[in-house]
C-alpha positions as CSV (number, residue, x, y, z in Angstrom):
1,M,15.0,20.0,12.9
2,I,11.5,18.8,12.4
3,D,11.1,19.6,8.6
4,P,13.6,16.8,7.4
5,L,11.7,14.4,9.6
6,I,8.4,15.3,8.1
7,H,9.9,15.1,4.6
8,A,11.1,11.6,5.4
9,A,7.7,10.7,7.0
10,L,5.9,11.6,3.8
11,L,8.3,9.4,1.8
12,M,7.8,6.5,4.3
13,T,4.0,7.0,4.1
14,T,3.8,6.7,0.3
15,P,3.8,2.9,-0.1
16,I,1.5,2.4,3.0
17,L,-0.9,5.0,1.6
18,L,-1.0,3.6,-1.9
19,A,-1.7,0.1,-0.6
20,A,-4.2,1.4,2.0
21,I,-6.2,3.2,-0.6
22,G,-6.4,0.1,-2.7
23,G,-7.4,-2.0,0.3
24,L,-10.0,0.5,1.3
25,V,-11.7,0.4,-2.1
26,N,-11.5,-3.4,-2.0
27,R,-13.0,-3.4,1.5
28,V,-15.9,-1.1,0.4
29,G,-16.5,-3.6,-2.5
30,G,-16.9,-6.4,0.0
31,I,-13.4,-8.1,0.3
32,V,-10.9,-7.7,3.2
33,N,-7.7,-8.0,1.3
34,I,-5.1,-9.7,3.5
35,G,-2.9,-10.3,0.4
36,L,-1.7,-6.7,-0.1
37,E,1.8,-7.8,1.0
38,S,2.0,-10.3,-1.9
39,M,1.0,-7.6,-4.5
40,M,3.5,-5.2,-3.1
41,L,6.3,-7.7,-3.2
42,T,5.4,-8.5,-6.8
43,G,5.4,-4.9,-7.8
44,A,8.7,-4.2,-6.1
45,L,10.5,-7.1,-8.0
46,V,8.9,-6.3,-11.4
47,A,9.7,-2.6,-11.1
48,V,13.4,-3.4,-10.5
49,I,13.7,-5.9,-13.4
50,V,11.9,-3.6,-15.9
51,S,13.7,-0.5,-14.7
52,A,17.1,-2.2,-15.1
53,D,16.2,-3.8,-18.5
54,T,14.6,-0.8,-20.1
55,G,16.0,2.3,-18.2
56,S,12.5,3.7,-18.2
57,V,10.8,4.6,-14.9
58,M,7.4,4.9,-16.6
59,L,7.6,1.3,-18.0
60,A,8.7,0.1,-14.6
61,L,5.7,1.7,-12.9
62,L,3.4,0.4,-15.6
63,A,4.7,-3.1,-15.3
64,A,4.4,-3.0,-11.5
65,L,0.9,-1.8,-11.7
66,V,-0.1,-4.5,-14.2
67,A,1.7,-7.3,-12.2
68,G,0.0,-6.2,-9.0
69,G,-3.3,-6.1,-10.7
70,I,-2.9,-9.6,-12.1
71,V,-2.1,-11.0,-8.6
72,G,-5.1,-9.2,-7.3
73,L,-7.3,-10.7,-10.0
74,L,-6.1,-14.2,-9.3
75,M,-6.7,-13.8,-5.6
76,S,-10.1,-12.3,-6.2
77,L,-11.2,-15.1,-8.6
78,V,-10.4,-17.7,-5.9
79,V,-12.5,-15.8,-3.4
80,T,-15.5,-14.8,-5.5
81,R,-15.8,-17.7,-7.9
82,L,-14.7,-20.6,-5.6
83,A,-16.2,-19.1,-2.5
84,A,-12.9,-19.6,-0.6
85,N,-12.3,-17.8,2.7
86,E,-10.7,-14.3,1.9
87,I,-8.5,-14.4,5.0
88,I,-7.0,-17.8,4.2
89,V,-6.6,-17.0,0.6
90,G,-4.9,-13.7,1.3
91,L,-2.5,-15.3,3.7
92,G,-1.9,-18.1,1.2
93,F,-1.0,-15.6,-1.5
94,S,1.4,-13.8,0.7
95,V,3.3,-17.0,1.5
96,T,3.1,-18.3,-2.1
97,V,4.3,-15.2,-3.8
98,A,7.2,-14.9,-1.3
99,G,8.2,-18.4,-2.1
100,L,7.9,-17.8,-5.9
101,V,10.0,-14.7,-5.7
102,R,12.7,-16.5,-3.8
103,F,12.6,-19.3,-6.4
104,L,12.7,-16.9,-9.3
105,L,15.7,-15.0,-8.0
106,K,17.6,-18.2,-7.4
107,S,16.8,-20.0,-10.6
108,V,16.8,-17.1,-13.1
109,Y,19.3,-14.6,-11.6
110,G,21.3,-16.9,-9.4
111,V,21.0,-14.7,-6.3
112,S,19.2,-15.0,-3.0
113,G,18.2,-12.3,-0.5
114,T,19.2,-9.1,-2.4
115,F,18.8,-8.5,-6.1
116,N,20.7,-5.5,-7.3
117,P,21.0,-5.5,-11.1
118,P,23.0,-2.7,-12.8
119,G,21.2,0.1,-14.5
120,V,18.2,0.5,-12.2
121,V,16.7,3.9,-12.8
122,M,15.2,5.5,-9.7
123,L,12.1,7.7,-9.5
124,P,13.0,11.4,-10.1
125,R,12.6,14.0,-7.4
126,I,10.3,17.0,-8.1
127,D,11.7,20.3,-7.0
128,I,8.9,22.9,-6.8
129,P,9.9,26.3,-8.0
130,F,9.5,29.1,-5.4
131,V,8.2,26.6,-2.8
132,A,11.7,25.0,-2.6
133,D,13.0,28.4,-1.3
134,I,10.5,28.7,1.5
135,P,12.0,27.7,4.9
136,I,10.5,24.6,6.4
137,L,7.7,24.2,3.9
138,G,10.2,23.9,1.0
139,T,12.1,21.2,2.8
140,I,8.9,19.3,3.5
141,L,7.2,19.5,0.1
142,S,10.0,20.0,-2.5
143,G,12.0,17.0,-3.6
144,Q,9.3,14.4,-3.2
145,D,8.9,11.8,-5.9
146,P,5.9,11.6,-8.3
147,L,4.4,8.5,-6.6
148,T,4.2,10.5,-3.3
149,W,2.2,13.2,-5.0
150,F,0.1,10.6,-6.8
151,A,-0.7,8.8,-3.5
152,W,-1.9,12.0,-1.8
153,A,-3.9,13.0,-4.9
154,M,-5.7,9.7,-4.8
155,V,-7.1,10.6,-1.3
156,P,-9.6,13.3,-2.5
157,V,-10.2,11.4,-5.7
158,T,-11.2,8.3,-3.8
159,T,-13.4,10.3,-1.5
160,F,-15.2,11.9,-4.4
161,V,-15.6,8.7,-6.4
162,L,-17.0,6.7,-3.4
163,A,-19.4,9.4,-2.2
164,R,-20.5,11.3,-5.3
165,T,-20.4,9.0,-8.4
166,R,-22.4,6.1,-9.7
167,L,-19.3,3.9,-9.7
168,G,-18.9,4.5,-5.9
169,L,-22.6,3.8,-5.4
170,R,-22.3,0.5,-7.2
171,L,-19.2,-0.4,-5.3
172,R,-20.9,0.2,-2.0
173,A,-24.0,-1.7,-3.1
174,A,-21.8,-4.7,-4.0
175,G,-20.1,-4.6,-0.7
176,S,-22.9,-4.0,1.7
177,A,-26.2,-4.9,-0.1
178,E,-25.5,-7.7,-2.5
179,T,-29.2,-8.6,-2.9
180,T,-30.2,-5.1,-3.7
181,A,-27.3,-4.8,-6.2
182,R,-28.5,-8.0,-8.0
183,A,-32.0,-6.6,-8.1
184,L,-30.7,-3.5,-9.8
185,G,-29.0,-5.7,-12.5
186,L,-25.5,-5.4,-11.2
187,D,-23.0,-8.2,-10.9
188,P,-21.5,-7.9,-7.4
189,L,-18.9,-10.6,-8.0
190,A,-17.5,-8.7,-11.1
191,I,-17.5,-5.5,-9.2
192,R,-15.6,-7.2,-6.3
193,D,-13.1,-8.6,-8.8
194,A,-12.6,-5.1,-10.3
195,S,-12.0,-3.6,-6.8
196,T,-9.4,-6.3,-6.1
197,V,-7.6,-5.6,-9.3
198,F,-7.5,-2.0,-8.3
199,A,-6.1,-2.9,-4.9
200,G,-3.5,-5.0,-6.6
201,A,-2.5,-2.3,-9.0
202,M,-2.2,0.3,-6.2
203,S,-0.2,-2.2,-4.1
204,G,2.0,-2.9,-7.1
205,L,2.8,0.8,-7.3
206,A,3.5,0.7,-3.5
207,G,6.1,-2.0,-4.1
208,A,7.6,-0.1,-6.9
209,H,8.0,2.9,-4.7
210,L,9.9,0.8,-2.2
211,S,12.3,-0.7,-4.8
212,I,12.9,2.1,-7.3
213,G,11.8,5.1,-5.1
214,V,13.7,4.4,-1.9
215,V,16.6,1.9,-2.2
216,G,17.2,1.2,-5.9
217,L,17.3,-2.6,-5.5
218,F,15.1,-5.5,-4.5
219,N,15.3,-7.5,-1.3
220,E,13.1,-10.5,-0.3
221,G,12.1,-8.6,2.9
222,I,11.6,-5.2,1.2
223,T,8.0,-4.9,2.0
224,G,8.6,-5.5,5.7
225,G,5.0,-6.1,6.7
226,R,3.8,-2.8,5.1
227,G,0.9,-4.6,3.4
228,F,-0.4,-5.5,6.9
229,I,0.3,-1.9,8.1
230,A,-1.8,-0.7,5.1
231,L,-4.5,-3.1,6.3
232,A,-4.4,-1.5,9.7
233,A,-4.5,2.0,8.2
234,F,-7.7,1.5,6.4
235,Y,-9.2,-0.3,9.3
236,F,-8.1,2.7,11.4
237,G,-9.8,4.9,8.8
238,R,-13.1,3.0,8.8
239,N,-13.3,3.1,5.0
240,R,-12.9,6.8,4.9
241,P,-10.0,8.0,2.7
242,W,-8.9,11.0,4.7
243,R,-8.8,9.1,8.0
244,T,-7.0,6.2,6.2
245,A,-4.4,8.8,5.0
246,L,-4.0,10.0,8.5
247,G,-3.4,6.5,9.8
248,A,-0.9,5.9,7.0
249,L,0.9,9.1,7.9
250,L,1.0,8.1,11.5
251,F,2.8,4.9,10.7
252,G,5.0,6.7,8.2
253,F,6.1,9.2,10.8
254,F,7.1,6.6,13.3
255,E,9.0,4.6,10.6
256,A,10.9,7.8,9.7
257,L,11.5,8.4,13.4
258,Q,12.9,5.0,14.0
259,I,15.4,5.4,11.2
260,R,16.6,8.6,12.8
261,L,16.8,7.1,16.2
262,Q,19.0,4.4,14.9
263,G,21.6,7.0,14.0
264,R,21.6,8.3,17.6
265,G,22.8,5.2,19.3
266,V,19.5,3.7,20.2
267,P,19.6,-0.1,19.6
268,A,18.3,-0.9,16.1
269,E,16.4,-4.0,17.3
270,L,14.5,-1.8,19.8
271,V,13.5,1.1,17.5
272,Q,12.7,-1.1,14.4
273,M,9.7,-2.4,16.3
274,L,8.4,1.1,16.9
275,P,6.0,1.4,13.9
276,Y,4.6,-2.1,14.5
277,L,4.1,-1.3,18.2
278,I,2.2,1.8,17.2
279,V,0.0,-0.4,15.0
280,I,-0.8,-2.7,17.9
281,L,-1.5,0.3,20.2
282,V,-3.7,2.0,17.6
283,L,-5.8,-1.1,16.9
284,T,-6.1,-1.8,20.6
285,G,-7.3,1.7,21.2
286,L,-9.9,1.4,18.4
287,G,-11.0,-1.9,19.8
288,L,-11.6,-0.4,23.2
289,A,-13.4,2.6,21.7
290,N,-15.7,0.4,19.7
291,R,-16.4,-1.7,22.8
292,R,-17.1,1.4,24.9
293,R,-19.4,2.7,22.1
294,S,-21.3,-0.6,21.8
295,G,-21.7,-0.7,25.6
296,S,-23.1,2.8,25.8
297,S,-25.5,2.3,22.8
298,S,-26.9,-0.9,24.4
């Protein structure tokens, strides 16, 4: 049946879409955020800790959002105020945060690899009245968690803000016309910092979805490169939210598909590389299309 697969694909798409929307806004603001993975990892750990300690999903999500935003701000300050290379800084944050998480788990909680504290409260599932009883459509849409609906709601919201509001205009000016932005009295560096904080907050929520929305625990490899897949998604979308969402959904579908293939006797090592293989193929296709377009225009 295709409907449970699509339901699972939407679930797998959620963390990628959240991080991709954050990275897209950050890119429009002038920074290519390679550190999305570090912000997701931070959000995943903080969400598990706060959820287990307080028993509150809302506090866990808020803490993940704030923690991701703080990591984003730190990374942005290094890029905008110290003029460091954004690619190197992003990779450095990914490695550093992974090391700090490993150290924290070992020194504070006495565990390594997997952290599974008792009392973790998972994200609730939303059953939609009437829709849940509709064949196929009910299976696909009903029973999703709040972050999945939030992620998809952010797509039209981001489209509207970037294209139709003064905030979006200022963000685009800071990213593509810094001199003009300064002439208008804007502070491009502050705007870029704000866009990176937004990317960090969205990535923090993405990490929270992985830990308290899918598995109910934290693992050092829980992000599994999804921050980089989110990077590929908004590159695929060319800074357009709906195309970015389509890219995220494509990767989410193949991630859900590889999980199902594992249960059908296909070697796990082979199918686990499927989403990442799709990333390489999609980016290769984009590169060839751009090259052909540049050749025809010249």
